[in-house]
N, C-alpha and C positions, 0 to 999 in steps of 0.2 A: 580729440582721437576715442574712439573704443580700445578700453581695456580688456584682452579677448581672453587673457587671462581669469583677469579676475573675474569676470564670467565667469566662465570656468569654473573657476573654485566656489562660488554661488552658489552653482547649478550643483555641483558634488552634495555641500554642503546642506541644499534644499536636500539631494533626496536620503541621506543617514539621518537627516531629523524625522524623515516620513516616513523611513524604515524603523526608527526606533519606535515613532508613534504608536506607527505597527507592530512592533513585536509586543511593545506595552498592553495595545487591547486586546492583544492574544494571550496575552500571558495572564496566567488563572493563576498565579501566586498573590500577581498584583491583584487582580479580579477581589480578590477575596482577602488582603490584605483590604481595600475602599473601600468592600462592604463592614469591614470592621472600625472606621474612620467613620462609617458614615452612621453604619447605628448609634456610637456615642453622640455623635451629632443632633441626632434625633432623639434623644434623650438628654438632649440640653447638657450633654459636655464633651465640652470642646476638650482639642488635642491633648492641651496646655495642664488640663484637670483631672485628665484621665490618670495620669501619673501618680496622682491625689492619693488613687482606688487602691494600685498593683502592689500584691502582698513584696515584702520585702523580697530583695532576693532573685527576684523573676526576671528582671532585666536590669545590665546593667546603664542603660543608657535610657532612658523614658523618653529623650526627645526622638526616640524613633516614630511614635505614633506623627508625627510631623508632616506625613508623606506614607504614600504607600511605597512607594519606593524602596524606602531605606524599610519599614516596618515587615515587608514580605518577608525578610532575610530571618526573623524571627517568629512563626507562625506555629511553629512545634510545636513552643512554650507559652506563646499571645492565643492563638486557638481557642484550644480548652478550657482558658480561663473567663474569655470575653463571653463563651459560650454559659457559662456558669453563671454570672455576675448578672449579664444581661437580661437568662434566660432562652437566647433564639433556638432557632430550629439548628440543629448542626446541618440538616441536608440545605440551611438557602447560607448557610457561612461557604459550603463549597459551592455552590449554585445552581443547586439540582433542582430546586424549587422559592416562586416570588413570594412566598408567604414565611417573613423574619420569623414572628412571635409563635410560640407551643400552643400548640391548641390539647385541654384536657378533654373531652369527648365523654360524657357518661354518660350519653341516650340510651345506648343497648349495654353499657355497661356500668352501671350507680359504683360501684369499686373502684370505677379510677378516679372518681372525685372523692370519696375517702383516701386512698393510695395520699394521692397529692393533696390532701390537707393534709394528714396524719405529717406527712414528709418534711411540710412549711412550719409544723407545730413545732417538731421535733430540731427544728432549725431554731426556734424561737420563738418559748407559750405566746410572749403578746402578737395577737395575729390583731389587735387594732392595727395592725399598720397593711393591713389590707381594706380595697373600695372595692364593692362588685357596681358593673354598672351592666344597665339593661337598656336597651336601644329598640325602641319600634319607629312608624315612620305618620303612625297619629295618635289624636290627643281624645278619641272615644274610651269609653269604658276596656280594659281589658280585654272580657267576651265579646268584645263586639268589635275588638282590630284581626287586623290584614295586615298580610306582608312580613317579612323577615324581622326573627327575632335571634338579635346579638347580644351573646352576654362575657362580657370582658370583666376581667380582675386585677387589678392596680396592685400594685405592691411596692411600699416603699421599703427601698434596701438600702439605703447610705443617707447620710447627712453630710456636706460638704460647704462649713460657713454657713450655717443654719437656713440652708437653703436641701430639701428635701429632694431627694433621684429614684424614681420610679421605673418597675419594670412593670409587664404589663405580659398576662395569658389571657388568653381565646375559650371560654368554657363552655362553647355551641359550636355547631360546624349543622348549615343549611337546617334550620327550626323556622318551623311558621308558626305564627297566632290562628289560631282559629284551629290548629291541630291538636286532637288531645293527645296525645301521647308527646307532643314540641309542650304543651303548656304543662304536661307534667312533670318531665324532664326541669321546665323553671320551677316549679313547686319544690321539685326535691335539691336544687339548689340551694334555693333561697330556706326552706328547711335547714343544709347545714352552715348556712352564712348568719342563717340565725343563732346555731346552735353554738360557731363559734365565736358570735359577738364581732362580725363582718357587717360593717357597714354597704346599708345600698340605695342606691338613687338608679332611677328611671331617669333614661335623656328620650327626647323625641327629637329624629334627623329626618330631613327631607329625603323621597324614596331613592334617588337619586345617590344620596351619597352613602344612604343605608347599604343599599347595594354594596357601595365599593369597601364599606366596612365590612362585610360579611366576605368580601371574597379574600379581602385580607393583603391583599398584593402593594404591600406597605408598609409604612413605622402607623402605629395607633394612634402616635401624638399627632402626626401629616393629616390622620384619615378622618378625625374626630373635632381639628381644632376650628375653632369659628365656625363649625358646622351646628353647635347645636338651637334646637328651635323652640324647645320647652322640656316639659318635667312633670313624672309619673310618680306613682308610690306602688312598684313590683309586688313590696312582701303583704297589704291587704288580702291580696288574694290566699292567702295566709286565714286569717282571723273573723270574726264573728264581725257585720257592720262596716265600717269604714266605708270603703267604694266599693262597685261594682253586684250584680245581679244576686239577690240572697241566694236563692235554688241551686241558680250557676255555681256559685261558691259550695255551697253545702256537696254540690254533686261532687265537684273536682276534690274539694279536703277529705271526703269519703274513699273516693279512688288512690290520694295522696298516702291517706293511711294502710290501706290494702297492700297497695304493694312497697312501703317501706318495712312491712311488716313479712310480705312476701321477701323481700332481698335479703332478710335476718339485722332487718335494723328497727325491731320493735321499741327499743329501749329511744331513739329518736321520738317516733311515733306517740310515744309516752311523755314526750319531753313538749310538742306541739301541740299537744292535746290540752295538756297544763299550762300553758301557756295563751292556748283558744280562750280557756276557761275563765283564766285569770284579767285576761283583757274584753270579754265579751261585757258590753252593756248590760247592765241588770234589764232582767226582765229577756232577753233575750235566748231562744235555744240555741246548743252544741251540738256540732256533729259526736255521738259519743264512738268509740273504736272498738 
């Protein structure tokens, strides 16, 4: 015999569950909380490890990171801390952009990079915590390369049980190999990286993968993990000898020197020139500033 009351009860329960799921789906607070949880997991920090990073007194019960429904009640305290800790774009946390990582673009305004690096140095003088990655889509010499030029800065910001935790920044936006001002901007970034003793690594990715990385719609760890297909040496462009066409490099080095001096960074132009002389193979000429 069919139990009509049981069927009605099950139907009501199903409707309530559907209503609750819909409510949660459109709940902007819950969405922000879920983005926070996703961000930590993308940085290889599971919810139970987040509590080890929390400032004392920020939350009475760190277990709220176990789910978006519990975490959403604490966003006024948690969101600003998460944004500072993982260096996330506040607009991404609020759901207004698909790009979670901050962009520090110096293409048209070099002081933006300088101010950023000075701020990081003021937090800690040990700039060895940074690594600069320069991505391209081919293994050709740099002057022959084409396609997107993507520059990412990685920063180790904490260590838990001898495991280093890293956050990321984009230092480029819509730069391209073969474009004069893009290449000049790359050289400016490399010059400052050398000054601050930041490690530099060149990486090669297939065109479709580097296009995703350039758009930045997702976490950098996810966008590049397992997609590296080769390496190269971006800093060679700064120095005499090494890889690349000598005549092309000489012209670009002269333009870099002029641009740095024109922007008020003559001290850096002098430093790079001195290093170029020091690194230059015996008998090879060096661009005179």
